[in-house]
C-alpha positions as CSV (number, residue, x, y, z in Angstrom):
1,M,-3.5,24.2,-2.7
2,S,-2.2,27.3,-1.0
3,Y,-1.8,31.1,-1.4
4,S,1.1,33.5,-1.1
5,T,1.3,37.2,-0.6
6,N,3.5,39.3,-2.9
7,K,5.1,42.7,-2.2
8,N,1.8,44.5,-3.1
9,N,0.0,42.5,-0.4
10,S,-2.1,40.8,-3.1
11,V,-2.9,37.1,-2.6
12,T,-1.6,34.7,-5.4
13,P,-2.6,31.1,-5.6
14,T,0.3,28.6,-5.6
15,L,0.7,25.0,-6.5
16,D,3.1,22.7,-4.6
17,F,3.7,19.4,-6.2
18,G,4.4,17.5,-2.9
19,R,1.1,18.7,-1.4
20,V,-0.9,17.8,-4.6
21,S,0.8,14.3,-4.7
22,R,-0.1,13.6,-1.1
23,E,-3.7,14.7,-1.7
24,I,-4.1,12.4,-4.7
25,Q,-2.6,9.4,-2.8
26,G,-4.8,10.0,0.2
27,L,-8.0,10.3,-1.9
28,I,-7.2,7.0,-3.7
29,A,-6.6,5.2,-0.4
30,R,-9.9,6.5,1.0
31,R,-11.8,5.6,-2.3
32,R,-10.4,2.0,-2.1
33,E,-11.7,1.7,1.5
34,L,-15.1,2.9,0.5
35,M,-15.2,0.3,-2.2
36,V,-14.5,-2.4,0.4
37,F,-17.1,-1.0,2.7
38,L,-19.7,-0.9,-0.1
39,G,-19.2,-4.6,-0.7
40,S,-19.3,-5.4,3.0
41,V,-22.6,-3.5,3.4
42,F,-24.2,-5.4,0.6
43,V,-23.0,-8.8,1.8
44,G,-23.8,-8.1,5.5
45,L,-27.3,-6.8,4.8
46,S,-28.0,-9.7,2.4
47,L,-27.1,-12.2,5.2
48,Y,-29.3,-10.2,7.6
49,L,-32.2,-10.3,5.1
50,N,-31.8,-14.1,4.6
51,N,-32.0,-14.6,8.4
52,L,-35.1,-12.5,8.7
53,L,-36.8,-14.4,5.9
54,H,-36.0,-17.8,7.4
55,G,-36.8,-16.9,11.0
56,G,-33.2,-17.0,12.1
57,L,-33.6,-14.2,14.8
58,P,-34.1,-14.8,18.5
59,P,-37.6,-14.7,20.0
60,A,-37.0,-11.1,21.3
61,L,-36.5,-9.9,17.7
62,A,-38.9,-12.2,16.0
63,N,-41.4,-9.4,15.1
64,M,-38.7,-7.8,12.9
65,G,-39.3,-10.6,10.4
66,K,-42.7,-9.1,9.6
67,H,-41.0,-6.1,8.2
68,A,-37.9,-7.9,6.7
69,F,-37.8,-6.0,3.3
70,L,-38.7,-2.7,4.8
71,I,-35.9,-2.9,7.4
72,Y,-33.4,-4.2,4.8
73,S,-34.3,-1.5,2.2
74,I,-34.2,1.4,4.6
75,L,-30.8,0.3,5.9
76,L,-29.4,-0.2,2.4
77,L,-30.9,3.0,1.1
78,I,-29.5,5.2,4.0
79,L,-26.0,3.6,3.8
80,S,-25.9,3.7,0.0
81,V,-26.9,7.4,-0.1
82,I,-24.3,8.4,2.4
83,L,-21.7,6.4,0.6
84,A,-22.7,8.0,-2.7
85,M,-22.3,11.5,-1.2
86,R,-18.9,10.6,0.2
87,I,-17.8,9.3,-3.2
88,I,-19.1,12.5,-4.8
89,K,-16.9,14.5,-2.5
90,L,-13.9,12.3,-3.2
91,H,-14.4,12.5,-6.9
92,G,-14.5,16.3,-6.6
93,G,-11.1,16.2,-4.8
94,M,-9.7,13.9,-7.5
95,T,-10.9,16.2,-10.2
96,I,-9.3,19.3,-8.6
97,N,-6.0,17.7,-7.8
98,G,-5.9,15.9,-11.2
99,V,-6.1,19.3,-12.9
100,F,-3.4,20.7,-10.5
101,Y,-1.1,17.8,-11.2
102,S,-1.5,18.2,-14.9
103,K,-0.8,21.9,-14.7
104,I,2.4,21.3,-12.7
105,I,3.9,18.7,-14.9
106,L,3.0,20.7,-18.0
107,E,5.0,23.6,-16.6
108,H,7.8,21.1,-15.8
109,G,8.1,20.2,-19.4
110,D,5.7,17.3,-20.1
111,S,4.0,18.5,-23.4
112,K,1.5,15.7,-23.3
113,A,-0.1,17.0,-20.1
114,D,-3.4,18.8,-20.6
115,P,-5.2,20.4,-17.6
116,I,-8.3,20.9,-19.7
117,K,-8.5,17.3,-20.7
118,A,-7.7,16.3,-17.1
119,S,-10.8,18.2,-16.0
120,Y,-13.2,16.2,-18.2
121,L,-15.5,13.6,-16.6
122,N,-14.0,10.1,-17.2
123,W,-17.0,7.7,-17.4
124,S,-14.7,4.7,-17.2
125,G,-12.8,6.0,-14.2
126,V,-12.7,4.3,-10.8
127,S,-14.6,7.1,-8.9
128,T,-17.3,7.2,-11.6
129,G,-17.8,3.5,-11.7
130,L,-17.9,3.2,-7.9
131,F,-20.5,6.0,-7.7
132,L,-22.6,4.4,-10.4
133,L,-22.7,1.1,-8.6
134,T,-23.6,2.9,-5.3
135,A,-26.3,4.8,-7.1
136,V,-27.7,1.6,-8.5
137,D,-27.8,0.1,-5.0
138,A,-29.6,3.2,-3.7
139,A,-32.1,3.1,-6.5
140,L,-32.9,-0.6,-6.0
141,A,-33.2,-0.1,-2.3
142,A,-35.7,2.8,-2.9
143,M,-37.8,0.6,-5.1
144,L,-37.8,-2.2,-2.6
145,C,-38.8,0.3,0.2
146,A,-41.6,1.6,-1.9
147,L,-42.9,-2.0,-2.5
148,A,-42.6,-2.8,1.2
149,I,-45.0,0.1,2.0
150,K,-47.5,-1.3,-0.5
151,L,-46.9,1.1,-3.4
152,V,-47.8,-0.3,-6.8
153,W,-45.0,-1.3,-9.2
154,I,-45.2,1.8,-11.4
155,S,-44.8,4.1,-8.3
156,A,-42.0,2.0,-7.0
157,A,-40.2,2.2,-10.4
158,I,-40.7,6.0,-10.5
159,T,-39.3,6.3,-7.0
160,S,-36.2,4.2,-7.9
161,V,-35.5,6.2,-11.1
162,G,-36.0,9.4,-9.2
163,V,-33.5,8.5,-6.5
164,G,-30.9,7.5,-9.1
165,L,-31.4,10.7,-11.1
166,I,-31.1,12.9,-8.1
167,L,-27.8,11.2,-7.1
168,L,-26.5,11.5,-10.7
169,G,-27.5,15.1,-10.8
170,L,-25.6,15.8,-7.6
171,F,-22.6,13.9,-9.0
172,L,-22.5,15.9,-12.3
173,R,-23.1,19.2,-10.5
174,N,-20.2,18.6,-8.1
175,H,-17.9,17.6,-11.0
176,H,-18.8,20.8,-12.8
177,G,-18.1,22.9,-9.8
178,S,-14.8,21.1,-9.0
179,R,-13.7,21.5,-12.7
180,T,-14.6,25.2,-12.8
181,F,-12.8,25.9,-9.5
182,A,-9.7,24.0,-10.6
183,L,-9.4,25.7,-14.0
184,E,-9.9,29.1,-12.5
185,Y,-7.3,28.4,-9.8
186,I,-4.6,27.4,-12.1
187,S,-5.1,30.3,-14.5
188,N,-3.3,32.6,-12.1
189,A,-1.4,30.1,-10.0
190,V,2.4,30.2,-9.3
191,I,4.0,26.8,-9.7
192,E,6.5,26.0,-6.9
193,P,9.8,24.4,-8.0
194,V,9.6,20.7,-8.5
195,H,12.4,18.1,-9.0
196,S,12.3,15.2,-11.3
197,E,12.8,12.8,-8.4
198,E,9.6,14.0,-6.8
199,I,7.7,13.3,-10.0
200,E,9.3,9.8,-10.4
201,D,8.3,9.0,-6.8
202,H,4.8,10.0,-7.5
203,L,4.6,7.9,-10.6
204,A,5.9,4.9,-8.7
205,H,3.2,5.4,-6.0
206,S,0.5,5.9,-8.7
207,L,1.6,2.6,-10.4
208,Q,1.3,0.8,-7.1
209,D,-2.2,2.3,-6.5
210,A,-3.3,1.3,-10.0
211,N,-2.3,-2.3,-9.4
212,Q,-3.9,-2.4,-6.0
213,D,-7.1,-0.9,-7.4
214,M,-7.2,-3.6,-10.1
215,I,-7.0,-6.3,-7.5
216,G,-9.6,-4.5,-5.4
217,I,-12.0,-4.3,-8.3
218,T,-11.7,-8.0,-9.0
219,G,-12.4,-8.8,-5.4
220,F,-15.3,-6.4,-5.2
221,V,-17.0,-7.9,-8.3
222,G,-16.4,-11.4,-6.9
223,L,-17.8,-10.4,-3.5
224,I,-21.0,-9.0,-5.0
225,L,-21.5,-12.0,-7.4
226,F,-21.0,-14.7,-4.7
227,S,-23.3,-12.8,-2.4
228,V,-26.0,-12.7,-5.1
229,M,-25.6,-16.4,-5.7
230,E,-26.0,-17.1,-1.9
231,N,-29.1,-14.9,-1.8
232,L,-30.6,-16.7,-4.9
233,S,-30.0,-20.1,-3.3
234,G,-32.2,-18.9,-0.3
235,L,-35.2,-17.5,-2.3
236,G,-36.7,-21.0,-3.0
237,D,-37.6,-21.6,0.7
238,I,-39.7,-18.6,1.7
239,S,-43.1,-19.8,0.7
240,G,-44.3,-19.1,4.3
241,Y,-43.4,-15.4,4.2
242,K,-46.6,-13.3,3.8
243,Y,-45.8,-9.8,5.3
244,D,-44.6,-6.6,3.7
245,I,-43.9,-8.2,0.3
246,A,-45.6,-11.4,-0.8
247,A,-43.4,-14.5,-1.3
248,S,-44.7,-15.0,-4.8
249,Q,-43.4,-11.5,-5.8
250,I,-40.0,-12.3,-4.2
251,T,-39.6,-15.6,-6.0
252,S,-40.8,-14.1,-9.3
253,H,-38.8,-10.9,-9.4
254,G,-36.0,-11.5,-7.0
255,P,-33.8,-13.5,-9.3
256,L,-34.1,-10.9,-12.0
257,V,-33.1,-8.1,-9.7
258,Y,-30.2,-9.9,-8.2
259,S,-28.8,-11.2,-11.4
260,T,-29.1,-7.8,-13.1
261,L,-27.2,-6.2,-10.2
262,A,-24.5,-8.8,-10.5
263,L,-24.2,-8.2,-14.3
264,I,-24.1,-4.4,-13.9
265,T,-21.3,-4.8,-11.3
266,A,-19.3,-7.1,-13.5
267,V,-19.7,-4.8,-16.6
268,V,-18.6,-1.7,-14.6
269,G,-15.8,-3.7,-13.1
270,T,-14.4,-4.8,-16.5
271,I,-14.7,-1.3,-17.9
272,T,-12.8,0.2,-14.9
273,Y,-10.2,-2.5,-15.0
274,R,-9.4,-1.9,-18.6
275,R,-9.0,1.8,-17.8
276,L,-6.7,1.1,-14.9
277,A,-4.6,-1.4,-17.0
278,V,-4.0,1.3,-19.6
279,A,-3.1,3.8,-16.8
280,A,-0.7,1.4,-15.2
281,G,0.9,0.8,-18.6
282,E,1.4,4.5,-19.2
283,L,2.9,4.9,-15.8
284,S,5.3,2.0,-16.4
285,L,6.5,3.6,-19.7
286,K,7.1,6.9,-17.9
287,L,9.2,5.1,-15.3
288,D,11.0,2.9,-17.9
289,S,10.8,3.8,-21.6
290,T,12.1,0.4,-22.6
291,D,9.1,-1.4,-21.0
292,N,6.5,-3.0,-23.2
293,P,3.3,-3.1,-21.0
294,F,0.8,-3.0,-23.9
295,S,1.6,-6.3,-25.7
296,P,-2.0,-7.4,-26.7
297,M,-1.3,-11.2,-26.7
298,R,1.1,-11.5,-23.8
299,L,-0.3,-13.3,-20.8
300,T,0.7,-10.9,-18.1
301,D,-0.5,-10.7,-14.5
302,T,-2.8,-7.8,-15.5
303,A,-4.2,-9.9,-18.4
304,L,-4.9,-12.8,-16.0
305,G,-6.7,-10.5,-13.7
306,Y,-8.9,-9.4,-16.5
307,L,-9.5,-13.0,-17.5
308,M,-10.7,-13.6,-13.9
309,L,-13.2,-10.7,-14.3
310,C,-14.4,-12.2,-17.6
311,V,-15.2,-15.4,-15.7
312,L,-17.2,-13.5,-13.2
313,Y,-18.9,-11.6,-16.0
314,G,-19.8,-14.9,-17.7
315,I,-21.4,-16.3,-14.6
316,S,-23.4,-13.1,-14.1
317,L,-24.5,-13.1,-17.7
318,H,-25.6,-16.7,-17.5
319,L,-27.6,-16.0,-14.4
320,L,-29.5,-13.1,-16.1
321,V,-30.0,-14.8,-19.4
322,Y,-31.2,-18.0,-17.8
323,T,-33.5,-16.1,-15.6
324,I,-35.1,-14.2,-18.5
325,I,-35.1,-16.8,-21.3
326,G,-34.1,-20.2,-19.9
327,A,-32.0,-22.8,-21.5
328,G,-31.6,-23.5,-25.2
329,N,-29.1,-23.6,-28.1
330,I,-29.8,-20.0,-29.1
331,V,-29.2,-18.9,-25.5
332,W,-25.9,-20.7,-25.3
333,S,-24.8,-19.1,-28.6
334,L,-25.7,-15.7,-27.4
335,E,-23.8,-16.2,-24.2
336,V,-20.7,-17.4,-26.0
337,L,-20.8,-14.4,-28.3
338,L,-21.2,-11.9,-25.5
339,N,-18.4,-13.6,-23.5
340,F,-16.1,-13.5,-26.6
341,V,-16.8,-9.8,-27.1
342,M,-15.9,-9.0,-23.5
343,L,-12.8,-11.1,-23.6
344,A,-11.7,-9.5,-26.9
345,L,-12.1,-6.0,-25.6
346,Y,-8.9,-6.3,-23.5
347,P,-6.4,-7.1,-26.3
348,I,-8.1,-4.5,-28.5
349,R,-7.7,-1.8,-25.8
350,M,-4.1,-2.8,-25.3
351,W,-3.4,-2.6,-29.0
352,Q,-4.9,0.9,-29.1
353,A,-2.8,2.0,-26.2
354,Q,0.3,0.5,-27.8
355,R,-0.3,2.4,-31.0
356,R,-0.9,5.6,-29.1
357,S,2.3,5.1,-27.1
358,H,4.2,4.8,-30.4
359,G,2.6,8.0,-31.7
360,I,0.3,6.1,-34.2
361,R,-3.3,7.3,-34.5
């Protein structure tokens, strides 16, 4: 984004493809690092909480165990809120530069590019999914903090929902502002000359980013799930804890909260993965028109990655269903059905993308 001055000394906005491309790649790299940090925060604080509950601290810090959940929830809440704000800012940058990129390639001759469509909020996008997971973490941390200071369950639930809604409101407000700014900017912008080689290089980098993001999402979902399983395995041995939250409440409601978080993470991960798989296929076609990336029944590396996510989803689903209902034939039938639906969504999505790539509606 830059401005130039014409002979009448009036300032005209300009769009330079190289600068926009570098901005997009930088934003994607920072977003990927934030996803890794979010997973690390959850795992690290979970291990810290486990040590607090089981008296694993040295004598000098032993009194911290009396406020285990308060300390854990405050740390998780602060870090989650800060992370959410950073993701909001990154999402705004992605929205602005996405509109700029679409405008440039539209002027370059790509009739399928649509700056208006590029400005819409993509609920299955990586930035949106990462924000929603961070907002869920912040909301759960707020509820835990409220319970740790002896608020009743209804007040804690209201606090949790309030934190989540405030963050969501900030996210939507920032997206609207970024969208408005970008569309106003391109309405009078002068497009700097761009060569086909620059666009091809950007597409190649974007394809690499999409593949790396798919691997990162799989790792992130697995990290959260295995951390949840480790935490659940430690909740059965805290009968002696009687401080900020009673042990009976922890053992009664902890498994439900943890398994719900694992399932939400897995569902968001699969949705985002499918979106990235389609984006990677579209980029492949732009680089090589003879490629066939959307074959629904072909066992590609991308399909195997989605299969791995489905396994993580199945484990998360089993934890939640077993926690709520328990074992039984009906429960197994329900789990099999839901796992089949999740598994079938990938070939269906690939089939839809294949038809669209062939101009079939």
